[in-house]
C-alpha positions as CSV (number, residue, x, y, z in Angstrom):
1,X,121.3,189.0,10.3
2,X,119.4,191.1,12.9
3,X,117.9,194.4,12.1
4,X,120.2,196.1,14.6
5,X,123.7,195.1,13.7
6,X,126.4,194.5,16.3
7,X,128.9,196.4,14.2
8,X,128.3,198.9,11.4
9,X,131.3,200.2,9.4
10,X,130.9,202.5,6.5
11,X,133.7,203.8,4.3
12,X,136.5,203.0,6.7
13,X,139.9,204.4,5.5
14,X,143.2,203.9,7.4
15,X,146.4,205.8,6.6
16,X,149.7,205.4,8.4
17,X,151.9,208.5,8.8
18,X,154.2,209.1,5.8
19,X,152.5,206.5,3.6
20,X,151.7,207.6,0.1
21,X,148.5,205.6,-0.1
22,X,146.1,204.5,2.6
23,X,146.6,201.0,4.0
24,X,142.8,200.5,3.9
25,X,140.3,202.5,1.7
26,X,136.5,202.8,1.7
27,X,135.7,199.4,3.5
28,X,132.1,199.0,4.4
29,X,130.2,196.1,6.1
30,X,127.8,195.3,8.8
31,X,127.9,192.4,11.3
32,X,125.0,190.7,13.0
33,X,124.9,187.8,15.3
34,X,126.8,185.7,12.8
35,X,130.2,184.5,11.7
36,X,131.8,186.9,9.2
37,X,135.1,185.9,7.4
38,X,137.6,188.4,6.1
39,X,140.1,186.9,3.7
40,X,142.9,188.0,1.4
41,X,146.6,187.9,0.9
42,X,149.1,189.1,3.5
43,X,149.1,192.9,3.4
44,X,145.6,193.2,2.1
45,X,144.5,195.0,5.2
46,X,142.5,192.3,7.1
47,X,144.2,192.6,10.5
48,X,144.4,196.4,10.1
49,X,140.6,196.6,9.9
50,X,140.3,194.4,13.0
51,X,142.7,196.6,15.0
52,X,140.9,199.7,13.9
53,X,137.6,198.4,15.2
54,X,139.3,197.7,18.5
55,X,140.8,201.2,18.5
56,X,144.4,199.8,18.7
57,X,146.0,201.9,15.9
58,X,147.4,204.9,17.8
59,X,149.8,205.8,15.1
60,X,147.4,205.7,12.2
61,X,144.7,208.1,10.9
62,X,141.4,206.4,11.0
63,X,138.4,208.0,9.2
64,X,134.9,206.6,8.3
65,X,131.4,207.8,7.6
66,X,130.4,205.5,10.4
67,X,132.0,203.0,12.7
68,X,129.6,202.0,15.4
69,X,129.6,199.0,17.8
70,X,126.1,198.7,19.3
71,X,125.6,202.0,21.2
72,X,129.2,203.0,21.0
73,X,130.5,205.4,18.3
74,X,134.0,204.1,17.8
75,X,135.1,207.3,16.0
76,X,134.3,209.7,18.8
77,X,134.4,207.5,22.0
78,X,137.1,208.7,24.4
79,X,139.8,206.3,25.5
80,X,138.3,206.2,29.0
81,X,135.1,204.7,27.5
82,X,137.1,202.3,25.2
83,X,138.9,200.9,28.3
84,X,135.5,199.8,29.6
85,X,134.3,198.5,26.2
86,X,137.5,196.8,25.0
87,X,137.9,193.4,26.8
88,X,134.5,193.4,28.3
89,X,132.0,193.9,25.4
90,X,134.4,193.5,22.5
91,X,137.5,191.2,22.4
92,X,140.2,190.3,20.0
93,X,141.9,186.8,19.8
94,X,145.4,187.3,18.3
95,X,147.2,184.9,16.1
96,X,150.0,183.5,18.3
97,X,149.8,183.1,22.1
98,X,153.6,183.1,22.4
99,X,153.5,186.8,21.6
100,X,150.2,187.6,23.3
101,X,150.7,186.1,26.8
102,X,153.1,187.6,29.3
103,X,155.9,185.1,29.6
104,X,156.7,185.9,33.2
105,X,153.2,185.5,34.6
106,X,151.2,182.3,35.1
107,X,148.5,181.7,32.5
108,X,145.6,181.7,35.1
109,X,146.7,184.9,36.7
110,X,146.5,186.6,33.4
111,X,143.0,185.3,32.8
112,X,141.9,186.3,36.3
113,X,143.4,189.8,35.9
114,X,141.5,190.3,32.7
115,X,138.3,189.4,34.5
116,X,139.0,191.6,37.6
117,X,139.7,194.6,35.3
118,X,136.1,194.7,34.2
119,X,134.2,192.9,37.0
120,X,134.4,193.8,40.7
121,X,135.1,190.6,42.6
122,X,137.6,189.0,44.9
123,X,140.8,187.2,43.8
124,X,139.3,183.8,44.7
125,X,136.2,184.5,42.7
126,X,138.3,185.6,39.7
127,X,140.3,182.4,40.0
128,X,137.2,180.2,40.2
129,X,135.8,182.0,37.1
130,X,139.1,181.6,35.2
131,X,139.3,177.9,36.1
132,X,135.7,177.4,34.9
133,X,136.5,179.2,31.6
134,X,139.5,177.0,31.0
135,X,137.2,174.0,31.5
136,X,134.8,175.4,29.0
137,X,137.5,175.7,26.3
138,X,138.2,172.0,26.8
139,X,141.4,172.1,28.8
140,X,141.9,169.0,30.9
141,X,142.9,169.6,34.5
142,X,142.3,173.4,34.4
143,X,143.5,173.9,38.0
144,X,147.0,172.6,36.9
145,X,147.0,174.7,33.8
146,X,146.0,177.8,35.7
147,X,149.4,177.7,37.5
148,X,151.5,177.0,34.4
149,X,153.6,179.7,32.6
150,X,153.1,180.2,28.9
151,X,156.3,178.4,27.9
152,X,155.0,175.3,29.7
153,X,151.9,174.9,27.6
154,X,151.6,173.7,23.9
155,X,150.6,176.1,21.1
156,X,147.1,174.7,21.0
157,X,146.6,175.0,24.8
158,X,148.1,178.5,24.7
159,X,145.6,179.5,22.1
160,X,142.8,178.1,24.2
161,X,144.1,180.1,27.2
162,X,143.9,183.2,25.0
163,X,140.3,182.3,23.9
164,X,139.4,181.8,27.6
165,X,140.8,185.2,28.5
166,X,139.0,187.0,25.6
167,X,135.6,185.3,26.2
168,X,135.6,185.4,30.0
169,X,133.3,188.5,30.1
170,X,130.9,187.2,27.5
171,X,131.5,189.9,24.9
172,X,129.1,190.7,22.2
173,X,131.8,191.1,19.5
174,X,134.8,188.8,19.0
175,X,137.5,189.5,16.4
176,X,139.6,186.4,15.8
177,X,142.8,187.1,13.9
178,X,144.1,183.8,12.4
179,X,143.1,182.0,15.7
180,X,143.9,178.6,14.3
181,X,146.9,179.1,12.0
182,X,149.4,177.8,14.6
183,X,147.4,174.7,15.5
184,X,147.3,171.2,14.1
185,X,144.1,170.0,12.4
186,X,142.6,168.2,15.4
187,X,143.1,171.1,17.8
188,X,141.9,173.6,15.1
189,X,138.6,171.8,14.9
190,X,138.2,171.9,18.6
191,X,138.9,175.6,18.7
192,X,136.4,176.2,15.9
193,X,133.7,174.2,17.7
194,X,134.2,176.5,20.8
195,X,133.8,179.6,18.7
196,X,130.8,178.2,16.8
197,X,129.1,177.3,20.1
198,X,129.5,180.9,21.3
199,X,127.9,182.3,18.2
200,X,125.0,179.8,18.4
201,X,124.5,179.7,22.2
202,X,125.4,183.3,23.3
203,X,124.5,185.1,20.1
204,X,127.8,187.0,19.7
205,X,129.0,188.6,16.5
206,X,132.3,187.0,15.3
207,X,134.8,188.3,12.7
208,X,137.1,185.6,11.5
209,X,140.3,187.0,9.8
210,X,142.0,184.3,7.9
211,X,144.1,183.3,4.8
212,X,142.3,179.9,4.7
213,X,139.5,179.9,2.2
214,X,138.5,176.4,3.1
215,X,138.1,177.3,6.7
216,X,135.9,180.3,6.0
217,X,133.9,178.4,3.5
218,X,133.1,175.7,6.1
219,X,132.8,177.9,9.2
220,X,131.5,181.3,8.3
221,X,128.2,182.6,7.2
222,X,129.5,185.5,5.0
223,X,132.9,186.4,3.5
224,X,134.5,189.7,2.7
225,X,137.4,189.5,0.1
226,X,140.1,192.2,0.5
227,X,142.7,193.1,-2.0
228,X,145.3,195.9,-1.5
229,X,143.3,197.5,1.3
230,X,140.0,197.4,-0.6
231,X,136.9,195.3,-0.4
232,X,136.5,193.7,-3.8
233,X,133.7,191.1,-3.2
234,X,131.1,190.1,-0.5
235,X,129.2,186.9,-0.7
236,X,127.7,184.1,1.3
237,X,130.3,181.5,2.4
238,X,128.4,178.7,0.8
239,X,128.6,180.5,-2.5
240,X,132.4,181.0,-2.4
241,X,133.1,178.6,-5.2
242,X,130.7,180.7,-7.4
243,X,132.7,184.0,-6.7
244,X,132.7,186.3,-9.7
245,X,135.6,188.6,-9.0
246,X,138.8,187.5,-10.8
247,X,140.9,188.0,-7.6
248,X,138.7,185.7,-5.6
249,X,138.7,183.1,-8.4
250,X,142.5,183.4,-8.5
251,X,142.8,182.7,-4.8
252,X,140.6,179.7,-5.1
253,X,142.5,178.4,-8.1
254,X,145.8,178.7,-6.3
255,X,144.8,176.2,-3.6
256,X,146.2,172.7,-3.9
257,X,143.5,170.0,-3.7
258,X,143.8,166.4,-2.7
259,X,143.2,164.3,-5.8
260,X,143.9,167.2,-8.1
261,X,146.3,167.3,-11.0
262,X,150.1,167.6,-10.6
263,X,150.2,170.6,-12.9
264,X,151.7,173.8,-11.4
265,X,149.2,175.9,-9.6
266,X,148.2,179.1,-11.5
267,X,149.9,182.4,-10.6
268,X,147.5,185.2,-9.8
269,X,147.6,187.8,-12.5
270,X,146.8,191.1,-10.9
271,X,145.0,194.0,-12.7
272,X,145.1,197.7,-12.0
273,X,141.3,197.8,-12.3
274,X,141.0,195.8,-9.0
275,X,142.1,199.0,-7.2
276,X,139.0,200.8,-8.4
277,X,135.9,201.0,-6.2
278,X,133.9,197.8,-6.1
279,X,130.9,199.1,-7.9
280,X,133.0,200.1,-10.9
281,X,134.3,196.5,-11.3
282,X,133.8,194.7,-14.6
């Protein structure tokens, strides 16, 4: 990881109005030009952290000792500055293109509009850039796909349209929230190759939010494990099978394996001690 991180988050806490407890508490990590996985059960706070970094939680109280993206203080930057940063220098790939793309606008027009929002250019130049980006995400006949509506493309193609839109401005930070969960295995591998190439060739920082432990083990450099809004373990992805925290070990044990026994999968036995700060863990 580089000496100057792309993202530096220290003691991030997020509380929604009226909630008795914070949704996320005291989460700290840094991100370099690398692939960082965040995993945990549904409701553990993974996506909430990603949206807080993007400053998309208008109804929540977000506090931290530090939350900095390169030269931008994400805690104090006015929304006018975030409009320039969000989409150009930092982007978020959402889980399902069916709910992310505007159903009444052509796919290519949405990509071109995202580009023109941040780059001064003509409509024809934006179209050419969008078509080229569709080609880069391995879409055949990108000129035809440019003119299709979201309901006319498959789930895998729609996800690649979303990736093209988010990566068009060559951002330094990409947050990918379950970007392959709706895809079949073959298309999933293609999408991961695209993201991997961006990290290697363009040196971006990538946060991969996922439920899939096998995916982050094979794809990411480091992994953060979240439980009930807290960070309980941080380790290199290659060392995931050697995880020490009982929650991480429980998640690994609950995964079915080809060639494994037919015995029932173990049920995760939660402990109150997991809600304590990480350094106090036994």
